[in-house]
Every structure is written in structure tokens, then in C-alpha cells.
NUTOR-503196 format. One record per residue (C-alpha): residue number from 1; x, y, z. Coordinates in steps of 0.001 Angstrom, whole numbers, plus 500000, padded with zeros to 6 digits. Layout:
BEGIN
[site NUM,[X,Y,Z]]
...
***
This chain:
BEGIN
[site 1,[039661,036949,465721]]
[site 2,[041243,034098,467671]]
[site 3,[044434,035059,465372]]
[site 4,[044040,038557,466785]]
[site 5,[043538,037310,470473]]
[site 6,[046941,034851,469691]]
[site 7,[049235,037970,468850]]
[site 8,[047641,039705,471945]]
[site 9,[048809,036654,474360]]
[site 10,[052266,036822,472506]]
[site 11,[052996,040431,473132]]
[site 12,[051472,040258,476678]]
[site 13,[054419,037613,477363]]
[site 14,[057298,039511,475928]]
[site 15,[055674,042853,477714]]
[site 16,[055657,040854,480809]]
[site 17,[059119,039023,480596]]
[site 18,[060510,042809,480241]]
[site 19,[058719,043902,483297]]
[site 20,[060051,040955,485078]]
[site 21,[063722,041695,484001]]
[site 22,[063879,044854,484020]]
[site 23,[063918,045269,487857]]
[site 24,[066194,042815,488255]]
[site 25,[068632,044901,486021]]
[site 26,[067973,047449,488173]]
[site 27,[068807,045452,491403]]
[site 28,[071927,044795,489778]]
[site 29,[072670,048515,488702]]
[site 30,[072391,049607,492142]]
[site 31,[074544,046606,493746]]
[site 32,[077282,047728,491381]]
[site 33,[077760,051294,493271]]
[site 34,[078913,049461,495970]]
[site 35,[081654,047674,493849]]
[site 36,[085424,049566,493904]]
[site 37,[086454,051273,491011]]
[site 38,[086743,050306,487893]]
[site 39,[084155,047566,488642]]
[site 40,[081705,050140,489448]]
[site 41,[081535,052035,486283]]
[site 42,[082240,049010,484266]]
[site 43,[078952,047233,485670]]
[site 44,[076876,050362,485951]]
[site 45,[077083,051274,482004]]
[site 46,[076773,047820,481184]]
[site 47,[073732,047140,483323]]
[site 48,[072091,050522,481980]]
[site 49,[072676,049594,478852]]
[site 50,[071145,046182,479117]]
[site 51,[068374,047737,480810]]
[site 52,[067772,050554,477658]]
[site 53,[067923,048102,475287]]
[site 54,[065481,045778,477244]]
[site 55,[063145,048919,477765]]
[site 56,[063103,050261,474032]]
[site 57,[063704,047319,472360]]
[site 58,[061578,044783,473828]]
[site 59,[059375,046050,476520]]
[site 60,[058020,049126,475192]]
[site 61,[056904,047731,471882]]
[site 62,[055298,045087,473719]]
[site 63,[053355,046994,475704]]
[site 64,[052189,049441,472958]]
[site 65,[051419,046319,470750]]
[site 66,[049883,044567,473629]]
[site 67,[047937,047842,474016]]
[site 68,[046590,047572,470061]]
[site 69,[046061,044072,469570]]
[site 70,[043887,043659,473283]]
[site 71,[041654,046868,472435]]
[site 72,[040946,045060,469274]]
[site 73,[040411,042256,471070]]
[site 74,[037697,044155,473368]]
[site 75,[036152,045739,470282]]
[site 76,[034536,042182,469889]]
[site 77,[032344,042289,472670]]
[site 78,[029332,044573,472203]]
[site 79,[028507,045238,475539]]
[site 80,[031679,045561,478402]]
[site 81,[031540,042376,480697]]
[site 82,[032353,043456,484460]]
[site 83,[035526,041340,484106]]
[site 84,[036568,042848,481036]]
[site 85,[036172,046255,482731]]
[site 86,[038063,045262,485631]]
[site 87,[040664,043458,483248]]
[site 88,[040917,046825,481481]]
[site 89,[041647,048779,484791]]
[site 90,[044127,046381,486288]]
[site 91,[046297,047042,482567]]
[site 92,[045965,051100,483043]]
[site 93,[047469,050103,486518]]
[site 94,[050066,048154,484908]]
[site 95,[050877,050588,482589]]
[site 96,[051421,053294,485574]]
[site 97,[053910,050075,486634]]
[site 98,[055503,050389,483553]]
[site 99,[055999,054450,483544]]
[site 100,[057148,053931,487350]]
[site 101,[059979,051475,485846]]
[site 102,[060978,054167,483238]]
[site 103,[061293,056564,486104]]
[site 104,[063706,054472,487940]]
[site 105,[065756,053696,484515]]
[site 106,[065916,057759,483850]]
[site 107,[067216,058211,487151]]
[site 108,[070075,055964,486946]]
[site 109,[070749,056625,483939]]
[site 110,[071845,060275,485213]]
[site 111,[073577,058337,488316]]
[site 112,[070527,058681,490760]]
[site 113,[070418,056068,493354]]
[site 114,[067650,057060,495432]]
[site 115,[066315,053555,495848]]
[site 116,[068017,050378,497957]]
[site 117,[068108,047144,496508]]
[site 118,[065936,045941,498722]]
[site 119,[063111,048272,497893]]
[site 120,[063605,047179,494172]]
[site 121,[063123,043747,495175]]
[site 122,[059903,044618,496168]]
[site 123,[059160,046511,493701]]
[site 124,[059926,043700,491149]]
[site 125,[056931,041762,492347]]
[site 126,[054538,044056,491556]]
[site 127,[054522,042568,488025]]
[site 128,[053935,038946,489360]]
[site 129,[051131,040570,491194]]
[site 130,[049451,042108,488339]]
[site 131,[050114,038875,486204]]
[site 132,[048392,036833,488912]]
[site 133,[045309,038929,488744]]
[site 134,[045249,039610,485059]]
[site 135,[045211,035756,484189]]
[site 136,[042690,034947,486446]]
[site 137,[040472,037273,485783]]
[site 138,[040743,036340,481903]]
[site 139,[040648,032808,482315]]
[site 140,[037396,032801,484969]]
[site 141,[035971,035776,484238]]
[site 142,[032522,036173,485852]]
[site 143,[033236,032586,487617]]
[site 144,[035523,034256,490222]]
[site 145,[034001,036052,493450]]
[site 146,[035530,039123,494257]]
[site 147,[036307,038016,497939]]
[site 148,[037983,035059,496758]]
[site 149,[040228,037136,494404]]
[site 150,[041187,039753,496654]]
[site 151,[041866,037015,499490]]
[site 152,[043923,035227,496842]]
[site 153,[045776,038490,495932]]
[site 154,[046545,038831,499378]]
[site 155,[047825,035594,500063]]
[site 156,[049710,035821,497288]]
[site 157,[051527,039474,498005]]
[site 158,[052265,037590,501592]]
[site 159,[053924,034812,499963]]
[site 160,[055896,037087,498099]]
[site 161,[056953,039350,500975]]
[site 162,[057728,036140,502930]]
[site 163,[060023,034763,500388]]
[site 164,[061787,038149,499964]]
[site 165,[062516,038437,503706]]
[site 166,[063318,034822,503519]]
[site 167,[066162,035628,500684]]
[site 168,[067246,038797,502410]]
[site 169,[067942,037025,505853]]
[site 170,[070246,034229,503624]]
[site 171,[072235,037376,501524]]
[site 172,[073161,038609,505129]]
[site 173,[074272,035473,506298]]
[site 174,[076619,034858,503395]]
***
């Protein structure tokens, strides 16, 4: 069982690497649209190709293998512990987030850019919130109080939003 759990963790790591980098590529693709020709066309097509390779070569396969090995690991429990039920709910939400990235990719591929780079920067941090919540839940399990867990996530979100605002101000100055 420990080997299955280790394989599950490996694919979680590779899945998150894709979830962290893919929105960055979307930001670069969106910002390439503001460049003059031919730089705009060259960069846009290059970033879309990179996004496609990341999405279909790493992110989706890792998500599916995470689901397979995570389900296998969860079947180890006779009764589903409360912490695991919450983790499964968070992972389901993470899949919804992943699908939202697929939608953004499909739109950018069709040359539809209806999100600003600032919006994409904020959206990029959603995976961080999920990662922190899932890791804490899986690590401390029943020792984590719901109040402290929610408070910790709220503080993390506030810190991330402040960092995005500070970064935006720095970018506007330069």
C-alpha cells in the first residue's frame, strides 16, 4: 500500500506542477497579444504550443493517474474518515479548476482573449490555495480544527491577493 501511496503523491506533484505553470503560460499568451507584429504572432503561437504540450503531455495524464492511485489508496479505508471525505471534495473542486484551465486554453487557441493578464494572475493562485488546504488536511487529518483551517485559508488568500497587488504596482512603475 505504501508504494501505491508514493505513486499517488508523485502524480499529485506532477499534476500541480502543470496547474502552476499553465496559467503562467496563459498570462504570457495574453500579454503577447499586446506586442507588435510579427512578435505577437510568433510568441502567441509558441505559448499556445507550450500550453498544449503541458496540458496534454503532463497535466491531464497526471490528474488521471492521481485520481486512479488516490482512489486505490482511499479504498484501503473500511470507513471513509471525515478528513478524507473533505479531501475528496477539495480534489473534486480541483478538477473543476483544472477544467476551467482547459476552457481558457481552448479559447486562447481560438484567438479569444476575454480575460486580462491580471485576472489570470489571480486565477493562477487558486491552485496554491487548493494545495495548501489538501496538504494540511492530509497531514494533520482529524487534528485540524475546521475554524483554524478556514482561518488559515483566509489568511493565505489575503496574503496572495496582497502579493498580486504589490506586484501589479511594481510592474506599473517599471
